[in-house]
N, CA, C and O atoms as a GROMACS GRO file, in nm:
protein
  588
    1MET      N    1   0.250  -1.572   1.929
    1MET     CA    2   0.193  -1.468   1.844
    1MET      C    3   0.112  -1.373   1.932
    1MET      O    4   0.019  -1.415   2.001
    2ARG      N    5   0.147  -1.247   1.928
    2ARG     CA    6   0.081  -1.150   2.012
    2ARG      C    7  -0.022  -1.072   1.929
    2ARG      O    8   0.010  -1.022   1.822
    3PHE      N    9  -0.144  -1.063   1.980
    3PHE     CA   10  -0.252  -0.992   1.912
    3PHE      C   11  -0.247  -0.844   1.950
    3PHE      O   12  -0.232  -0.810   2.067
    4HIS      N   13  -0.259  -0.759   1.851
    4HIS     CA   14  -0.256  -0.615   1.874
    4HIS      C   15  -0.393  -0.557   1.839
    4HIS      O   16  -0.415  -0.513   1.726
    5PRO      N   17  -0.486  -0.557   1.935
    5PRO     CA   18  -0.623  -0.512   1.903
    5PRO      C   19  -0.630  -0.366   1.860
    5PRO      O   20  -0.720  -0.331   1.783
    6TRP      N   21  -0.540  -0.281   1.906
    6TRP     CA   22  -0.543  -0.140   1.869
    6TRP      C   23  -0.518  -0.121   1.720
    6TRP      O   24  -0.559  -0.020   1.662
    7ALA      N   25  -0.450  -0.217   1.656
    7ALA     CA   26  -0.419  -0.206   1.513
    7ALA      C   27  -0.530  -0.262   1.425
    7ALA      O   28  -0.528  -0.243   1.304
    8LEU      N   29  -0.626  -0.330   1.485
    8LEU     CA   30  -0.734  -0.392   1.406
    8LEU      C   31  -0.822  -0.287   1.338
    8LEU      O   32  -0.853  -0.300   1.220
    9PHE      N   33  -0.861  -0.185   1.411
    9PHE     CA   34  -0.953  -0.085   1.358
    9PHE      C   35  -0.897  -0.012   1.235
    9PHE      O   36  -0.964  -0.010   1.131
   10PRO      N   37  -0.778   0.048   1.242
   10PRO     CA   38  -0.728   0.116   1.121
   10PRO      C   39  -0.700   0.018   1.006
   10PRO      O   40  -0.712   0.055   0.889
   11THR      N   41  -0.662  -0.105   1.040
   11THR     CA   42  -0.635  -0.204   0.935
   11THR      C   43  -0.763  -0.236   0.859
   11THR      O   44  -0.764  -0.236   0.736
   12VAL      N   45  -0.870  -0.264   0.932
   12VAL     CA   46  -0.998  -0.297   0.868
   12VAL      C   47  -1.051  -0.177   0.790
   12VAL      O   48  -1.102  -0.192   0.678
   13LEU      N   49  -1.040  -0.058   0.847
   13LEU     CA   50  -1.085   0.063   0.775
   13LEU      C   51  -1.009   0.081   0.644
   13LEU      O   52  -1.069   0.111   0.541
   14TYR      N   53  -0.880   0.063   0.649
   14TYR     CA   54  -0.801   0.084   0.528
   14TYR      C   55  -0.825  -0.025   0.425
   14TYR      O   56  -0.824   0.002   0.305
   15ILE      N   57  -0.847  -0.149   0.469
   15ILE     CA   58  -0.882  -0.256   0.376
   15ILE      C   59  -1.014  -0.221   0.306
   15ILE      O   60  -1.028  -0.242   0.186
   16GLY      N   61  -1.109  -0.168   0.382
   16GLY     CA   62  -1.236  -0.124   0.322
   16GLY      C   63  -1.215  -0.013   0.219
   16GLY      O   64  -1.278  -0.014   0.113
   17PHE      N   65  -1.126   0.082   0.250
   17PHE     CA   66  -1.097   0.190   0.156
   17PHE      C   67  -1.035   0.135   0.027
   17PHE      O   68  -1.076   0.174  -0.082
   18VAL      N   69  -0.937   0.046   0.040
   18VAL     CA   70  -0.873  -0.013  -0.078
   18VAL      C   71  -0.976  -0.089  -0.161
   18VAL      O   72  -0.976  -0.081  -0.284
   19GLY      N   73  -1.065  -0.164  -0.094
   19GLY     CA   74  -1.170  -0.236  -0.166
   19GLY      C   75  -1.263  -0.141  -0.240
   19GLY      O   76  -1.301  -0.167  -0.354
   20TRP      N   77  -1.299  -0.032  -0.175
   20TRP     CA   78  -1.388   0.066  -0.237
   20TRP      C   79  -1.324   0.128  -0.360
   20TRP      O   80  -1.389   0.147  -0.463
   21VAL      N   81  -1.195   0.160  -0.350
   21VAL     CA   82  -1.125   0.225  -0.462
   21VAL      C   83  -1.103   0.127  -0.577
   21VAL      O   84  -1.115   0.164  -0.694
   22THR      N   85  -1.070   0.002  -0.545
   22THR     CA   86  -1.025  -0.091  -0.649
   22THR      C   87  -1.133  -0.183  -0.703
   22THR      O   88  -1.122  -0.232  -0.815
   23LEU      N   89  -1.237  -0.207  -0.626
   23LEU     CA   90  -1.336  -0.306  -0.669
   23LEU      C   91  -1.467  -0.245  -0.718
   23LEU      O   92  -1.557  -0.317  -0.762
   24GLY      N   93  -1.478  -0.115  -0.712
   24GLY     CA   94  -1.596  -0.049  -0.767
   24GLY      C   95  -1.574  -0.019  -0.914
   24GLY      O   96  -1.463  -0.032  -0.966
   25PRO      N   97  -1.680   0.022  -0.981
   25PRO     CA   98  -1.660   0.061  -1.122
   25PRO      C   99  -1.570   0.183  -1.129
   25PRO      O  100  -1.570   0.267  -1.040
   26GLN      N  101  -1.495   0.191  -1.237
   26GLN     CA  102  -1.402   0.303  -1.252
   26GLN      C  103  -1.483   0.431  -1.265
   26GLN      O  104  -1.564   0.445  -1.357
   27PRO      N  105  -1.461   0.524  -1.174
   27PRO     CA  106  -1.537   0.649  -1.180
   27PRO      C  107  -1.492   0.735  -1.298
   27PRO      O  108  -1.373   0.741  -1.330
   28TYR      N  109  -1.586   0.799  -1.360
   28TYR     CA  110  -1.552   0.893  -1.466
   28TYR      C  111  -1.624   1.022  -1.438
   28TYR      O  112  -1.747   1.027  -1.430
   29ASP      N  113  -1.548   1.124  -1.422
   29ASP     CA  114  -1.601   1.256  -1.396
   29ASP      C  115  -1.532   1.350  -1.494
   29ASP      O  116  -1.409   1.360  -1.495
   30SER      N  117  -1.610   1.418  -1.575
   30SER     CA  118  -1.550   1.503  -1.679
   30SER      C  119  -1.465   1.614  -1.620
   30SER      O  120  -1.366   1.654  -1.681
   31SER      N  121  -1.501   1.666  -1.501
   31SER     CA  122  -1.420   1.773  -1.442
   31SER      C  123  -1.285   1.719  -1.397
   31SER      O  124  -1.183   1.786  -1.412
   32THR      N  125  -1.283   1.597  -1.341
   32THR     CA  126  -1.157   1.536  -1.300
   32THR      C  127  -1.074   1.502  -1.423
   32THR      O  128  -0.953   1.524  -1.424
   33ALA      N  129  -1.138   1.448  -1.525
   33ALA     CA  130  -1.066   1.413  -1.647
   33ALA      C  131  -1.002   1.537  -1.709
   33ALA      O  132  -0.890   1.531  -1.759
   34GLY      N  133  -1.073   1.650  -1.707
   34GLY     CA  134  -1.018   1.774  -1.760
   34GLY      C  135  -0.899   1.823  -1.680
   34GLY      O  136  -0.801   1.872  -1.736
   35LEU      N  137  -0.908   1.809  -1.549
   35LEU     CA  138  -0.798   1.849  -1.461
   35LEU      C  139  -0.675   1.762  -1.486
   35LEU      O  140  -0.563   1.813  -1.494
   36LEU      N  141  -0.696   1.632  -1.498
   36LEU     CA  142  -0.584   1.541  -1.526
   36LEU      C  143  -0.522   1.570  -1.662
   36LEU      O  144  -0.400   1.567  -1.676
   37THR      N  145  -0.605   1.597  -1.760
   37THR     CA  146  -0.553   1.628  -1.893
   37THR      C  147  -0.466   1.753  -1.889
   37THR      O  148  -0.359   1.757  -1.949
   38ARG      N  149  -0.512   1.855  -1.817
   38ARG     CA  150  -0.431   1.977  -1.805
   38ARG      C  151  -0.300   1.951  -1.731
   38ARG      O  152  -0.196   2.004  -1.768
   39PHE      N  153  -0.306   1.868  -1.627
   39PHE     CA  154  -0.185   1.834  -1.552
   39PHE      C  155  -0.083   1.764  -1.642
   39PHE      O  156   0.034   1.800  -1.642
   40PHE      N  157  -0.131   1.664  -1.718
   40PHE     CA  158  -0.038   1.591  -1.804
   40PHE      C  159   0.011   1.677  -1.920
   40PHE      O  160   0.127   1.664  -1.962
   41ASP      N  161  -0.072   1.764  -1.973
   41ASP     CA  162  -0.026   1.856  -2.076
   41ASP      C  163   0.085   1.947  -2.021
   41ASP      O  164   0.185   1.972  -2.089
   42PHE      N  165   0.065   1.996  -1.900
   42PHE     CA  166   0.166   2.081  -1.836
   42PHE      C  167   0.295   2.004  -1.813
   42PHE      O  168   0.404   2.054  -1.844
   43SER      N  169   0.285   1.883  -1.759
   43SER     CA  170   0.406   1.806  -1.728
   43SER      C  171   0.482   1.766  -1.856
   43SER      O  172   0.604   1.759  -1.854
   44GLN      N  173   0.412   1.742  -1.964
   44GLN     CA  174   0.477   1.704  -2.088
   44GLN      C  175   0.543   1.823  -2.158
   44GLN      O  176   0.628   1.805  -2.245
   45SER      N  177   0.504   1.944  -2.120
   45SER     CA  178   0.560   2.063  -2.186
   45SER      C  179   0.690   2.110  -2.120
   45SER      O  180   0.751   2.207  -2.168
   46HIS      N  181   0.734   2.045  -2.013
   46HIS     CA  182   0.858   2.082  -1.945
   46HIS      C  183   0.952   1.962  -1.942
   46HIS      O  184   0.912   1.850  -1.910
   47ALA      N  185   1.076   1.986  -1.976
   47ALA     CA  186   1.174   1.877  -1.984
   47ALA      C  187   1.194   1.807  -1.850
   47ALA      O  188   1.212   1.685  -1.846
   48SER      N  189   1.190   1.882  -1.740
   48SER     CA  190   1.217   1.822  -1.609
   48SER      C  191   1.103   1.733  -1.559
   48SER      O  192   1.124   1.650  -1.471
   49THR      N  193   0.982   1.750  -1.614
   49THR     CA  194   0.868   1.668  -1.569
   49THR      C  195   0.810   1.581  -1.680
   49THR      O  196   0.701   1.527  -1.667
   50ARG      N  197   0.884   1.569  -1.789
   50ARG     CA  198   0.832   1.491  -1.902
   50ARG      C  199   0.809   1.344  -1.866
   50ARG      O  200   0.724   1.277  -1.925
   51TRP      N  201   0.884   1.295  -1.768
   51TRP     CA  202   0.869   1.156  -1.723
   51TRP      C  203   0.735   1.133  -1.653
   51TRP      O  204   0.691   1.019  -1.637
   52LEU      N  205   0.671   1.242  -1.612
   52LEU     CA  206   0.548   1.234  -1.534
   52LEU      C  207   0.428   1.217  -1.627
   52LEU      O  208   0.352   1.311  -1.650
   53ASP      N  209   0.414   1.096  -1.680
   53ASP     CA  210   0.301   1.068  -1.768
   53ASP      C  211   0.199   0.983  -1.692
   53ASP      O  212   0.220   0.949  -1.576
   54PHE      N  213   0.090   0.950  -1.759
   54PHE     CA  214  -0.020   0.878  -1.692
   54PHE      C  215   0.027   0.745  -1.635
   54PHE      O  216  -0.009   0.710  -1.522
   55SER      N  217   0.106   0.672  -1.709
   55SER     CA  218   0.152   0.541  -1.663
   55SER      C  219   0.235   0.552  -1.535
   55SER      O  220   0.216   0.474  -1.442
   56ASN      N  221   0.327   0.648  -1.531
   56ASN     CA  222   0.411   0.665  -1.411
   56ASN      C  223   0.329   0.714  -1.292
   56ASN      O  224   0.350   0.668  -1.179
   57VAL      N  225   0.237   0.806  -1.316
   57VAL     CA  226   0.153   0.856  -1.206
   57VAL      C  227   0.064   0.744  -1.153
   57VAL      O  228   0.048   0.731  -1.031
   58GLU      N  229   0.009   0.664  -1.241
   58GLU     CA  230  -0.075   0.552  -1.197
   58GLU      C  231   0.008   0.452  -1.115
   58GLU      O  232  -0.038   0.403  -1.012
   59GLY      N  233   0.130   0.423  -1.160
   59GLY     CA  234   0.217   0.332  -1.086
   59GLY      C  235   0.251   0.385  -0.948
   59GLY      O  236   0.245   0.312  -0.849
   60LEU      N  237   0.286   0.514  -0.941
   60LEU     CA  238   0.317   0.576  -0.812
   60LEU      C  239   0.195   0.579  -0.720
   60LEU      O  240   0.208   0.561  -0.599
   61ALA      N  241   0.077   0.601  -0.778
   61ALA     CA  242  -0.045   0.600  -0.697
   61ALA      C  243  -0.072   0.460  -0.642
   61ALA      O  244  -0.117   0.446  -0.528
   62ASN      N  245  -0.046   0.357  -0.722
   62ASN     CA  246  -0.064   0.220  -0.674
   62ASN      C  247   0.033   0.187  -0.561
   62ASN      O  248  -0.003   0.120  -0.464
   63VAL      N  249   0.156   0.233  -0.574
   63VAL     CA  250   0.254   0.212  -0.466
   63VAL      C  251   0.204   0.285  -0.340
   63VAL      O  252   0.201   0.227  -0.232
   64ALA      N  253   0.166   0.412  -0.356
   64ALA     CA  254   0.124   0.493  -0.241
   64ALA      C  255   0.000   0.436  -0.173
   64ALA      O  256  -0.012   0.444  -0.051
   65MET      N  257  -0.091   0.379  -0.250
   65MET     CA  258  -0.214   0.326  -0.190
   65MET      C  259  -0.186   0.206  -0.100
   65MET      O  260  -0.259   0.184  -0.003
   66PHE      N  261  -0.083   0.127  -0.130
   66PHE     CA  262  -0.057   0.007  -0.051
   66PHE      C  263   0.046   0.027   0.060
   66PHE      O  264   0.065  -0.063   0.142
   67VAL      N  265   0.112   0.142   0.066
   67VAL     CA  266   0.205   0.169   0.176
   67VAL      C  267   0.131   0.164   0.311
   67VAL      O  268   0.177   0.094   0.402
   68PRO      N  269   0.019   0.236   0.328
   68PRO     CA  270  -0.051   0.227   0.457
   68PRO      C  271  -0.102   0.086   0.487
   68PRO      O  272  -0.103   0.044   0.603
   69LEU      N  273  -0.145   0.013   0.385
   69LEU     CA  274  -0.194  -0.123   0.408
   69LEU      C  275  -0.082  -0.212   0.461
   69LEU      O  276  -0.102  -0.286   0.557
   70GLY      N  277   0.034  -0.207   0.399
   70GLY     CA  278   0.148  -0.284   0.447
   70GLY      C  279   0.188  -0.242   0.587
   70GLY      O  280   0.224  -0.325   0.670
   71PHE      N  281   0.182  -0.112   0.614
   71PHE     CA  282   0.216  -0.058   0.746
   71PHE      C  283   0.120  -0.109   0.852
   71PHE      O  284   0.163  -0.160   0.956
   72PHE      N  285  -0.011  -0.096   0.827
   72PHE     CA  286  -0.111  -0.139   0.925
   72PHE      C  287  -0.107  -0.290   0.947
   72PHE      O  288  -0.116  -0.338   1.060
   73LEU      N  289  -0.093  -0.366   0.839
   73LEU     CA  290  -0.085  -0.511   0.853
   73LEU      C  291   0.038  -0.552   0.934
   73LEU      O  292   0.030  -0.643   1.016
   74ALA      N  293   0.151  -0.487   0.910
   74ALA     CA  294   0.273  -0.520   0.984
   74ALA      C  295   0.259  -0.485   1.132
   74ALA      O  296   0.314  -0.555   1.217
   75LEU      N  297   0.186  -0.380   1.164
   75LEU     CA  298   0.162  -0.346   1.304
   75LEU      C  299   0.065  -0.444   1.368
   75LEU      O  300   0.076  -0.476   1.487
   76PHE      N  301  -0.029  -0.492   1.290
   76PHE     CA  302  -0.129  -0.585   1.340
   76PHE      C  303  -0.067  -0.722   1.370
   76PHE      O  304  -0.104  -0.789   1.467
   77LEU      N  305   0.026  -0.761   1.288
   77LEU     CA  306   0.091  -0.892   1.304
   77LEU      C  307   0.202  -0.885   1.407
   77LEU      O  308   0.246  -0.776   1.444
   78PRO      N  309   0.249  -1.000   1.453
   78PRO     CA  310   0.363  -0.999   1.546
   78PRO      C  311   0.485  -0.933   1.482
   78PRO      O  312   0.498  -0.928   1.359
   79ARG      N  313   0.573  -0.884   1.564
   79ARG     CA  314   0.690  -0.807   1.521
   79ARG      C  315   0.773  -0.878   1.415
   79ARG      O  316   0.814  -0.816   1.317
   80ARG      N  317   0.798  -1.005   1.433
   80ARG     CA  318   0.885  -1.078   1.339
   80ARG      C  319   0.813  -1.119   1.211
   80ARG      O  320   0.876  -1.174   1.120
   81ALA      N  321   0.685  -1.093   1.201
   81ALA     CA  322   0.608  -1.133   1.083
   81ALA      C  323   0.584  -1.016   0.987
   81ALA      O  324   0.487  -1.018   0.911
   82TRP      N  325   0.670  -0.916   0.991
   82TRP     CA  326   0.649  -0.798   0.906
   82TRP      C  327   0.650  -0.833   0.758
   82TRP      O  328   0.580  -0.771   0.679
   83LEU      N  329   0.730  -0.932   0.720
   83LEU     CA  330   0.735  -0.971   0.579
   83LEU      C  331   0.604  -1.036   0.534
   83LEU      O  332   0.568  -1.028   0.417
   84VAL      N  333   0.535  -1.100   0.626
   84VAL     CA  334   0.404  -1.158   0.596
   84VAL      C  335   0.308  -1.049   0.549
   84VAL      O  336   0.225  -1.073   0.461
   85ALA      N  337   0.318  -0.930   0.607
   85ALA     CA  338   0.233  -0.818   0.567
   85ALA      C  339   0.254  -0.784   0.419
   85ALA      O  340   0.157  -0.760   0.347
   86ALA      N  341   0.378  -0.782   0.375
   86ALA     CA  342   0.407  -0.754   0.233
   86ALA      C  343   0.351  -0.864   0.144
   86ALA      O  344   0.297  -0.835   0.037
   87VAL      N  345   0.364  -0.988   0.186
   87VAL     CA  346   0.311  -1.101   0.108
   87VAL      C  347   0.158  -1.092   0.102
   87VAL      O  348   0.098  -1.118  -0.003
   88LEU      N  349   0.095  -1.055   0.213
   88LEU     CA  350  -0.051  -1.038   0.213
   88LEU      C  351  -0.094  -0.927   0.117
   88LEU      O  352  -0.199  -0.938   0.054
   89CYS      N  353  -0.015  -0.822   0.106
   89CYS     CA  354  -0.046  -0.714   0.012
   89CYS      C  355  -0.039  -0.764  -0.132
   89CYS      O  356  -0.123  -0.729  -0.215
   90VAL      N  357   0.062  -0.846  -0.162
   90VAL     CA  358   0.073  -0.904  -0.298
   90VAL      C  359  -0.046  -0.994  -0.325
   90VAL      O  360  -0.103  -0.989  -0.434
   91LEU      N  361  -0.083  -1.077  -0.229
   91LEU     CA  362  -0.198  -1.167  -0.247
   91LEU      C  363  -0.328  -1.088  -0.264
   91LEU      O  364  -0.412  -1.123  -0.347
   92ALA      N  365  -0.345  -0.982  -0.184
   92ALA     CA  366  -0.465  -0.899  -0.197
   92ALA      C  367  -0.468  -0.832  -0.334
   92ALA      O  368  -0.574  -0.826  -0.398
   93SER      N  369  -0.356  -0.782  -0.379
   93SER     CA  370  -0.349  -0.718  -0.510
   93SER      C  371  -0.379  -0.816  -0.622
   93SER      O  372  -0.448  -0.783  -0.718
   94THR      N  373  -0.327  -0.936  -0.609
   94THR     CA  374  -0.355  -1.040  -0.710
   94THR      C  375  -0.504  -1.070  -0.714
   94THR      O  376  -0.562  -1.083  -0.822
   95GLY      N  377  -0.566  -1.082  -0.597
   95GLY     CA  378  -0.712  -1.105  -0.592
   95GLY      C  379  -0.790  -0.991  -0.653
   95GLY      O  380  -0.887  -1.013  -0.725
   96ILE      N  381  -0.748  -0.868  -0.625
   96ILE     CA  382  -0.814  -0.750  -0.681
   96ILE      C  383  -0.805  -0.751  -0.833
   96ILE      O  384  -0.905  -0.730  -0.902
   97GLU      N  385  -0.686  -0.777  -0.885
   97GLU     CA  386  -0.668  -0.777  -1.031
   97GLU      C  387  -0.749  -0.888  -1.097
   97GLU      O  388  -0.806  -0.868  -1.204
   98MET      N  389  -0.754  -1.005  -1.033
   98MET     CA  390  -0.834  -1.115  -1.089
   98MET      C  391  -0.983  -1.079  -1.088
   98MET      O  392  -1.054  -1.108  -1.184
   99PHE      N  393  -1.030  -1.017  -0.980
   99PHE     CA  394  -1.170  -0.975  -0.971
   99PHE      C  395  -1.200  -0.871  -1.078
   99PHE      O  396  -1.304  -0.877  -1.143
  100GLN      N  397  -1.111  -0.774  -1.094
  100GLN     CA  398  -1.132  -0.671  -1.196
  100GLN      C  399  -1.142  -0.732  -1.335
  100GLN      O  400  -1.228  -0.693  -1.414
  101GLY      N  401  -1.053  -0.828  -1.364
  101GLY     CA  402  -1.055  -0.890  -1.496
  101GLY      C  403  -1.179  -0.974  -1.520
  101GLY      O  404  -1.228  -0.982  -1.633
  102ALA      N  405  -1.229  -1.037  -1.415
  102ALA     CA  406  -1.344  -1.128  -1.430
  102ALA      C  407  -1.478  -1.057  -1.424
  102ALA      O  408  -1.572  -1.096  -1.495
  103TYR      N  409  -1.490  -0.952  -1.341
  103TYR     CA  410  -1.623  -0.897  -1.313
  103TYR      C  411  -1.640  -0.748  -1.340
  103TYR      O  412  -1.752  -0.698  -1.334
  104LEU      N  413  -1.535  -0.677  -1.370
  104LEU     CA  414  -1.547  -0.533  -1.391
  104LEU      C  415  -1.500  -0.495  -1.531
  104LEU      O  416  -1.381  -0.473  -1.553
  105PRO      N  417  -1.592  -0.488  -1.625
  105PRO     CA  418  -1.552  -0.460  -1.763
  105PRO      C  419  -1.494  -0.320  -1.782
  105PRO      O  420  -1.426  -0.296  -1.882
  106THR      N  421  -1.518  -0.228  -1.689
  106THR     CA  422  -1.462  -0.093  -1.703
  106THR      C  423  -1.321  -0.084  -1.647
  106THR      O  424  -1.257   0.020  -1.658
  107ARG      N  425  -1.271  -0.192  -1.587
  107ARG     CA  426  -1.137  -0.196  -1.530
  107ARG      C  427  -1.048  -0.286  -1.612
  107ARG      O  428  -1.097  -0.374  -1.684
  108VAL      N  429  -0.919  -0.266  -1.602
  108VAL     CA  430  -0.822  -0.348  -1.676
  108VAL      C  431  -0.730  -0.414  -1.575
  108VAL      O  432  -0.670  -0.347  -1.491
  109GLU      N  433  -0.720  -0.546  -1.583
  109GLU     CA  434  -0.626  -0.614  -1.494
  109GLU      C  435  -0.485  -0.601  -1.553
  109GLU      O  436  -0.465  -0.609  -1.674
  110ASP      N  437  -0.388  -0.580  -1.463
  110ASP     CA  438  -0.253  -0.554  -1.509
  110ASP      C  439  -0.154  -0.607  -1.406
  110ASP      O  440  -0.165  -0.576  -1.287
  111VAL      N  441  -0.059  -0.686  -1.451
  111VAL     CA  442   0.043  -0.742  -1.362
  111VAL      C  443   0.127  -0.631  -1.300
  111VAL      O  444   0.175  -0.646  -1.187
  112ARG      N  445   0.147  -0.522  -1.371
  112ARG     CA  446   0.225  -0.410  -1.315
  112ARG      C  447   0.160  -0.354  -1.189
  112ARG      O  448   0.229  -0.307  -1.099
  113ASP      N  449   0.026  -0.359  -1.183
  113ASP     CA  450  -0.042  -0.312  -1.062
  113ASP      C  451  -0.006  -0.400  -0.943
  113ASP      O  452   0.010  -0.350  -0.831
  114ILE      N  453   0.007  -0.530  -0.965
  114ILE     CA  454   0.045  -0.621  -0.856
  114ILE      C  455   0.186  -0.588  -0.808
  114ILE      O  456   0.212  -0.586  -0.688
  115VAL      N  457   0.276  -0.562  -0.902
  115VAL     CA  458   0.414  -0.527  -0.866
  115VAL      C  459   0.416  -0.395  -0.788
  115VAL      O  460   0.482  -0.384  -0.685
  116HIS      N  461   0.343  -0.295  -0.838
  116HIS     CA  462   0.339  -0.164  -0.771
  116HIS      C  463   0.276  -0.176  -0.632
  116HIS      O  464   0.328  -0.122  -0.535
  117ASN      N  465   0.163  -0.246  -0.623
  117ASN     CA  466   0.097  -0.262  -0.494
  117ASN      C  467   0.184  -0.340  -0.396
  117ASN      O  468   0.192  -0.306  -0.278
  118GLY      N  469   0.249  -0.445  -0.446
  118GLY     CA  470   0.338  -0.523  -0.360
  118GLY      C  471   0.456  -0.440  -0.312
  118GLY      O  472   0.499  -0.454  -0.197
  119THR      N  473   0.508  -0.354  -0.398
  119THR     CA  474   0.618  -0.264  -0.358
  119THR      C  475   0.570  -0.170  -0.248
  119THR      O  476   0.641  -0.147  -0.150
  120GLY      N  477   0.452  -0.115  -0.265
  120GLY     CA  478   0.396  -0.027  -0.162
  120GLY      C  479   0.376  -0.101  -0.030
  120GLY      O  480   0.407  -0.049   0.076
  121GLY      N  481   0.323  -0.223  -0.038
  121GLY     CA  482   0.305  -0.304   0.083
  121GLY      C  483   0.437  -0.333   0.152
  121GLY      O  484   0.446  -0.330   0.274
  122LEU      N  485   0.540  -0.362   0.073
  122LEU     CA  486   0.673  -0.388   0.129
  122LEU      C  487   0.730  -0.262   0.196
  122LEU      O  488   0.786  -0.270   0.305
  123ILE      N  489   0.715  -0.148   0.131
  123ILE     CA  490   0.762  -0.023   0.191
  123ILE      C  491   0.692   0.002   0.324
  123ILE      O  492   0.757   0.036   0.424
  124GLY      N  493   0.560  -0.015   0.327
  124GLY     CA  494   0.485   0.005   0.451
  124GLY      C  495   0.526  -0.092   0.560
  124GLY      O  496   0.539  -0.053   0.676
  125ALA      N  497   0.546  -0.218   0.524
  125ALA     CA  498   0.586  -0.319   0.622
  125ALA      C  499   0.726  -0.289   0.677
  125ALA      O  500   0.750  -0.304   0.797
  126VAL      N  501   0.816  -0.247   0.591
  126VAL     CA  502   0.952  -0.212   0.636
  126VAL      C  503   0.946  -0.091   0.729
  126VAL      O  504   1.014  -0.088   0.832
  127LEU      N  505   0.866   0.009   0.694
  127LEU     CA  506   0.852   0.126   0.782
  127LEU      C  507   0.802   0.085   0.920
  127LEU      O  508   0.853   0.132   1.021
  128ALA      N  509   0.701  -0.001   0.923
  128ALA     CA  510   0.648  -0.048   1.052
  128ALA      C  511   0.754  -0.124   1.130
  128ALA      O  512   0.767  -0.106   1.251
  129ALA      N  513   0.830  -0.209   1.061
  129ALA     CA  514   0.935  -0.287   1.129
  129ALA      C  515   1.042  -0.194   1.186
  129ALA      O  516   1.089  -0.215   1.298
  130VAL      N  517   1.081  -0.094   1.110
  130VAL     CA  518   1.183   0.000   1.157
  130VAL      C  519   1.131   0.080   1.277
  130VAL      O  520   1.202   0.096   1.376
  131ILE      N  521   1.010   0.128   1.268
  131ILE     CA  522   0.952   0.205   1.380
  131ILE      C  523   0.941   0.117   1.504
  131ILE      O  524   0.972   0.162   1.614
  132ARG      N  525   0.898  -0.007   1.486
  132ARG     CA  526   0.889  -0.097   1.601
  132ARG      C  527   1.027  -0.123   1.661
  132ARG      O  528   1.040  -0.131   1.784
  133PHE      N  529   1.127  -0.136   1.578
  133PHE     CA  530   1.262  -0.161   1.626
  133PHE      C  531   1.314  -0.042   1.707
  133PHE      O  532   1.376  -0.060   1.812
  134VAL      N  533   1.288   0.078   1.657
  134VAL     CA  534   1.338   0.198   1.722
  134VAL      C  535   1.261   0.229   1.850
  134VAL      O  536   1.320   0.269   1.951
  135VAL      N  537   1.130   0.210   1.848
  135VAL     CA  538   1.045   0.250   1.959
  135VAL      C  539   1.031   0.141   2.065
  135VAL      O  540   1.006   0.170   2.182
  136ALA      N  541   1.047   0.017   2.026
  136ALA     CA  542   1.020  -0.095   2.117
  136ALA      C  543   1.111  -0.091   2.239
  136ALA      O  544   1.230  -0.060   2.229
  137PRO      N  545   1.054  -0.122   2.354
  137PRO     CA  546   1.137  -0.128   2.474
  137PRO      C  547   1.235  -0.246   2.466
  137PRO      O  548   1.201  -0.352   2.414
  138ARG      N  549   1.354  -0.223   2.516
  138ARG     CA  550   1.456  -0.327   2.516
  138ARG      C  551   1.449  -0.405   2.646
  138ARG      O  552   1.434  -0.346   2.753
  139PRO      N  553   1.461  -0.537   2.639
  139PRO     CA  554   1.461  -0.614   2.763
  139PRO      C  555   1.590  -0.585   2.841
  139PRO      O  556   1.699  -0.577   2.784
  140ARG      N  557   1.576  -0.571   2.969
  140ARG     CA  558   1.693  -0.544   3.053
  140ARG      C  559   1.767  -0.675   3.075
  140ARG      O  560   1.708  -0.780   3.099
  141SER      N  561   1.895  -0.666   3.068
  141SER     CA  562   1.974  -0.786   3.094
  141SER      C  563   1.982  -0.809   3.244
  141SER      O  564   1.995  -0.715   3.322
  142ARG      N  565   1.975  -0.931   3.280
  142ARG     CA  566   1.981  -0.964   3.422
  142ARG      C  567   2.125  -0.994   3.459
  142ARG      O  568   2.185  -1.092   3.416
  143ARG      N  569   2.175  -0.908   3.538
  143ARG     CA  570   2.312  -0.925   3.586
  143ARG      C  571   2.308  -0.970   3.731
  143ARG      O  572   2.227  -0.924   3.812
  144LEU      N  573   2.397  -1.058   3.760
  144LEU     CA  574   2.408  -1.103   3.898
  144LEU      C  575   2.492  -1.002   3.974
  144LEU      O  576   2.602  -0.966   3.934
  145ARG      N  577   2.437  -0.959   4.082
  145ARG     CA  578   2.512  -0.864   4.166
  145ARG      C  579   2.605  -0.943   4.257
  145ARG      O  580   2.564  -1.036   4.327
  146THR      N  581   2.724  -0.903   4.255
  146THR     CA  582   2.819  -0.968   4.346
  146THR      C  583   2.838  -0.879   4.467
  146THR      O  584   2.851  -0.757   4.454
  147VAL      N  585   2.840  -0.939   4.582
  147VAL     CA  586   2.852  -0.864   4.705
  147VAL      C  587   2.988  -0.883   4.765
  147VAL      O  588   3.018  -0.826   4.871
   0.00000   0.00000   0.00000
């Protein structure tokens, strides 16, 4: 198992960001709520964007939030352990949802969030694995020179 110290800093920073976003009380700002209401009113008034409702946007945001986490974790872990990064994202999401349900009355725990977060973690881990595969140096084959 090879340790990648350069990946530790962004991984820890992003874990802190995810914790701050998911484990704090749900922020309510009337100006943001008004902006979101206008956005959803606009999207619902057009046939091509009618699918863009609060539930879909929230799901896409949950996927997007865990893509960098899966990516950083996969870079932090050894190359062949990229799938472990996705599993860690699912476990982290499960812990977050359990904490929200137990200790944050302004938040709602939802199994769909675990699925969305896990999907984002998997996407990030796959991206890291692909980038590592493409960028990684290839070992040179040792050929015997015949004289």
